[in-house]
N, C-alpha and C positions, 0 to 999 in steps of 0.2 A: 040282732045287730042293729046299731043305731044307723041313722042316715049318713053319719060322717065316717063310716067304716067301709072297707072294701073287702072282697074275698082275697085273703092273703094266706100264704103257707103258714102252718102252725109255727109259732115261735117268732113271728115277725110282727112288728107294730102294724096294726091294722087301721090306725087313724090316719085320715088324709091330713098332712101337715102343711100343705100349701095354703096359707092364709090368704093369698091373692087369687085363689081359684075362682072367686066370684067375678073377678075383674078380667075380662078377656084381654089377652095380649095381641098386639099388633106389630107387624114388622115395619120398621122405618122405611119410607118409600125410596129413599136414596142410599141409606147407610146400613141396609141389611143385605150383605153380599153373600151370595151363595157359596163362594170359595173362602169366606171368612173362617177364622179358626177360633174366635172367642165371641160369646154373646153377652152383651152388657145391657143393663136396665138402669136408667138414671134415677137417683133418688128424688129429683125434682119433678119427674114425670113418669110415674110407674105405669106400666102397661105398654110402653113403646120399646121394642127391642132393636138393638143395634148388633149386627153380626160383622165384626171387623177382623183385621189381620193383626194378630198379636205381634208378629215379627216387625211389622211397620210401626205399630205404636211403640214397641220397646226400643226400636232403633231411634225414634224421635224423642223419647221421654224417659228420663231416669226414673220417674214415678211409676210409669207403666212397666218399665223393665223390672223394677223391684216387685211390683204386684204380681207379675207373671212368673217370678221366680219362687214365690211363696209355695211351700208344700201343700199338696191337696190332701185332705183327710180321707175322703172316700174316693178311691180311684176307679170305681165302675163308671163307664161312660155315661150312663143314664143319671147318675147322682153327682157327678163331678161338677162343681160350680163353674158356669161359663161355657159348658159343652152342649147344653140343650136349651130349648126355649122354656122349658119348665123349671130350669135351674140356672138362670142368668146370674152373672156377677152384678150385684147391686153397687152401682158406682156413685159414691157421694160426690157432690159438687159444693163449691163455696156458697155462702149465703148470697142472696140476690142474684143468683145465676139461673139462667133458664136453659131449657132444652135447645132453643135457638142459639144460644151462646155456644153450646157444645157442638151443634151442627156447623157453626162457623169455624170452630177449630178443626173439625174434621174436613171441612172444605179446604182449609189451609193445608193440612197434612196430606190430603189425597190429591189435591189439584194444584199444589204449588202456589207460589207467591204471586202469580199473574192472572189466574183464572178465578176471580171471585169478586164479590161486590166491593166497590171503591167507596165504602162509607165509614164514617166514625164508629157506627155500631159494630161493624165487622172488625175494625182494628181494635176496639176496646175489648171485644170478646176474645180475640186472639191473645191480646196482652194479658188479660185476666186469667184465662185458662192455661196459657203457656207458663205463667208464673206459678200457678197452682200445680200443674203436672210436670214442671221443670223441663219445658221445651225451649232450650236456649235459642234455637233458630227462630221460633215464633216470637220470642221477646225482642230479639234483634230486629226482626222484620217489622213488627208494629211500631217500635221506636223510630226506625228509619222512615217508615211511611208518615208518621206524625211530624217528624223533623222536615220532611220534604214538602209539607204543606205550607211552610213559611208563615206569613201573616194570616193566612186562612185558618190556621190552628187556633181555635177558641182559647184565650188565655185562661179562662176559668176551668175549662176541661183539662188543659195542660197542667195547671196547678193541682187539680184533683188527682189526676193520674200519676203525677210525680210523687205526691204524698202516699197514695195507695199502694203503688208498686215500687216505691223507692228508686225512682228514675232520677238520676242526677242532672241530666241535661235539661 
């Protein structure tokens, strides 16, 4: 047997299929929740696992709701995507998005509109990923926050965000 095979029962594929096996996986320090029901790995930062509550994400986001309603091919718990650390759901994110942007969105979802950084970076992350994942509340929150800044809202950033996310105001 080659180094990439394991002792498997006859008739099963004996090749190790996890191409990321060389890369150790780590639990996110804040968003790997022991009572979470779905495990995600971001396309922009492979190796960091998020364990979140599918019901909370689906309630907030039409995109997550649709994703969690998709049928699972292999229903055995150890092979079902998103149920174990070895088979997380690979979550694609838009170009120029970072894991920190996703962390900001989760901070907004889990901690509400008041307990988070009061920075443009946070607001832009919430607006960008709320648009991507169809979180109407997040979009409304970010726009309201930017509008509340009045003259402190950088006109160049205002123009850029309005064009990128089709904000009329």
